[in-house]
C-alpha positions as CSV (number, residue, x, y, z in Angstrom):
1,M,122.2,-23.7,42.3
2,T,119.2,-22.5,44.2
3,G,119.8,-19.0,43.6
4,D,122.8,-18.4,46.2
5,S,125.4,-16.0,44.8
6,R,128.1,-16.4,47.2
7,P,131.6,-17.4,45.7
8,L,132.1,-21.6,46.0
9,A,134.4,-23.4,47.9
10,V,134.8,-26.7,46.2
11,F,136.0,-29.7,48.1
12,D,137.3,-33.1,47.5
13,L,135.9,-36.2,49.6
14,D,138.7,-38.9,49.5
15,N,141.7,-37.9,51.7
16,T,140.5,-34.6,51.8
17,L,137.6,-34.7,54.1
18,A,137.3,-38.5,54.7
19,G,140.3,-40.7,55.6
20,T,140.8,-43.6,53.3
21,A,143.6,-45.6,54.7
22,H,141.5,-48.3,56.5
23,R,140.1,-49.3,53.1
24,Q,143.4,-48.8,50.9
25,H,144.0,-52.4,50.8
26,H,141.2,-53.1,48.2
27,L,143.5,-51.0,45.7
28,E,146.5,-52.9,46.7
29,R,145.7,-56.4,45.4
30,R,145.2,-57.4,41.8
31,P,142.8,-57.4,40.6
32,K,141.5,-54.1,42.6
33,D,138.5,-54.6,44.5
34,W,136.5,-51.5,43.6
35,D,133.4,-52.8,45.0
36,G,135.1,-53.3,48.5
37,F,136.8,-50.2,48.3
38,F,133.6,-48.1,47.8
39,A,131.5,-50.2,50.3
40,A,134.0,-49.4,53.0
41,A,133.6,-45.6,52.4
42,P,130.5,-45.1,55.0
43,D,133.2,-46.0,57.6
44,D,135.7,-43.5,56.7
45,P,136.8,-41.3,59.7
46,P,136.5,-37.3,59.3
47,L,139.9,-35.6,58.5
48,A,139.7,-32.8,61.1
49,E,141.9,-30.2,59.0
50,G,139.4,-30.7,55.9
51,V,136.5,-30.9,58.0
52,A,137.4,-27.4,60.1
53,L,138.3,-25.8,56.6
54,C,135.1,-26.7,55.3
55,R,133.0,-25.5,57.8
56,S,135.0,-22.2,57.7
57,A,134.5,-21.7,54.2
58,A,130.9,-22.2,54.6
59,E,130.7,-18.8,56.5
60,E,131.2,-17.0,53.2
61,C,130.9,-19.5,50.5
62,Q,128.6,-22.1,49.0
63,V,130.4,-25.4,49.7
64,V,130.0,-28.0,46.5
65,Y,131.4,-31.2,46.8
66,L,133.5,-32.6,43.8
67,T,134.7,-36.2,44.2
68,G,135.8,-38.9,41.8
69,R,133.7,-41.5,43.6
70,P,131.2,-43.2,40.9
71,E,127.7,-41.9,41.2
72,R,126.4,-45.4,42.5
73,C,127.9,-44.2,46.0
74,R,125.7,-41.0,46.0
75,R,123.6,-42.2,48.9
76,D,126.5,-43.4,51.3
77,T,128.1,-40.1,50.2
78,L,125.2,-38.2,51.3
79,D,124.7,-39.9,54.6
80,W,128.3,-39.6,55.4
81,L,128.5,-35.9,54.8
82,A,125.3,-35.4,56.9
83,A,126.7,-37.4,59.9
84,Q,129.8,-35.3,60.0
85,G,127.6,-32.3,60.1
86,L,129.1,-30.9,57.0
87,P,127.5,-28.2,55.0
88,E,124.8,-29.2,52.8
89,G,125.4,-28.6,49.1
90,P,125.5,-30.0,45.5
91,V,127.8,-33.2,45.0
92,H,129.5,-33.7,41.7
93,M,130.4,-37.4,41.1
94,R,131.9,-39.1,38.3
95,R,129.1,-40.5,35.8
96,H,128.8,-44.2,34.9
97,R,131.7,-45.5,32.8
98,D,133.5,-42.3,32.9
99,F,137.1,-43.3,33.6
100,R,139.0,-40.1,32.6
101,P,141.9,-39.0,35.0
102,A,140.2,-37.0,37.6
103,R,142.6,-34.1,36.6
104,I,140.5,-33.8,33.5
105,T,137.2,-34.4,35.0
106,K,137.4,-32.3,38.1
107,V,139.0,-29.5,36.1
108,E,135.8,-29.7,33.6
109,I,133.3,-29.4,36.2
110,L,135.5,-26.5,37.8
111,R,135.0,-24.8,34.5
112,R,131.0,-25.4,34.7
113,L,131.1,-24.2,38.2
114,G,133.1,-21.0,37.5
115,A,131.4,-19.8,34.5
116,D,128.9,-17.9,36.3
117,R,130.2,-17.9,39.9
118,E,133.4,-17.1,41.6
119,V,135.5,-20.2,42.7
120,R,137.1,-19.1,45.4
121,M,139.0,-22.4,46.4
122,L,139.3,-25.9,45.3
123,V,140.5,-28.1,48.2
124,D,141.9,-31.4,46.8
125,D,144.9,-33.9,47.8
126,D,145.6,-35.0,44.2
127,A,148.7,-33.1,43.3
128,L,147.9,-33.7,39.5
129,V,144.2,-32.1,40.0
130,C,145.8,-29.1,41.8
131,D,148.1,-28.6,39.2
132,A,145.7,-28.6,36.6
133,A,143.3,-26.7,38.5
134,E,146.0,-24.0,39.0
135,A,146.9,-24.0,35.4
136,A,143.0,-23.4,34.6
137,G,143.0,-20.5,36.8
138,F,141.4,-21.7,39.9
139,P,142.9,-20.9,43.3
140,V,143.7,-24.3,45.0
141,V,144.2,-25.2,48.8
142,R,146.3,-28.5,48.4
143,A,145.3,-31.0,51.2
144,G,148.4,-32.6,52.5
145,W,146.8,-33.8,56.1
146,A,146.2,-37.5,54.9
147,T,148.7,-40.1,54.4
148,P,149.2,-40.0,50.7
149,S,148.5,-43.5,48.7
150,E,149.9,-44.5,45.7
151,A,147.4,-47.0,45.0
152,L,145.0,-44.0,45.3
153,R,146.8,-41.8,43.0
154,E,147.4,-44.4,40.4
155,A,143.3,-45.1,40.6
156,Q,142.7,-41.5,39.9
157,E,145.1,-40.9,37.5
158,R,145.5,-44.3,35.2
159,E,142.2,-45.8,36.0
160,G,139.8,-43.0,36.3
161,R,138.2,-44.8,39.0
162,T,138.1,-42.3,42.1
């Protein structure tokens, strides 16, 4: 990671930094409209609490983004982060056809990141991800500032889609 030795502050995107309420309807129908859900992500409003915490953490830490968004959303995600003036940092996204629950994929990446760097915090809205990260020994900040979405929680846990 570019020779930076500062501790890491790891931030989720959806419902932590980016508000997803405007696109939840794509997940509430059967079948779920994944293409529509992710296509609407560039229009996500920033969540003030998450953005402020991210900027504050960047004063002492290298910011890393850890999202369940699929790799095909990388360009839109990078453009959104830049448009919000958020700190630059590596973005870890879900690999193609990896549908494991977020609580598994994210902790796997946290362990990799923490192998040679201090992970100062993980900031995430998903309670199952937070529980798993804490159980693995990582400090967690639970992002409770967005309205919880049952459809998004189900997608993260049961379908491994975000």
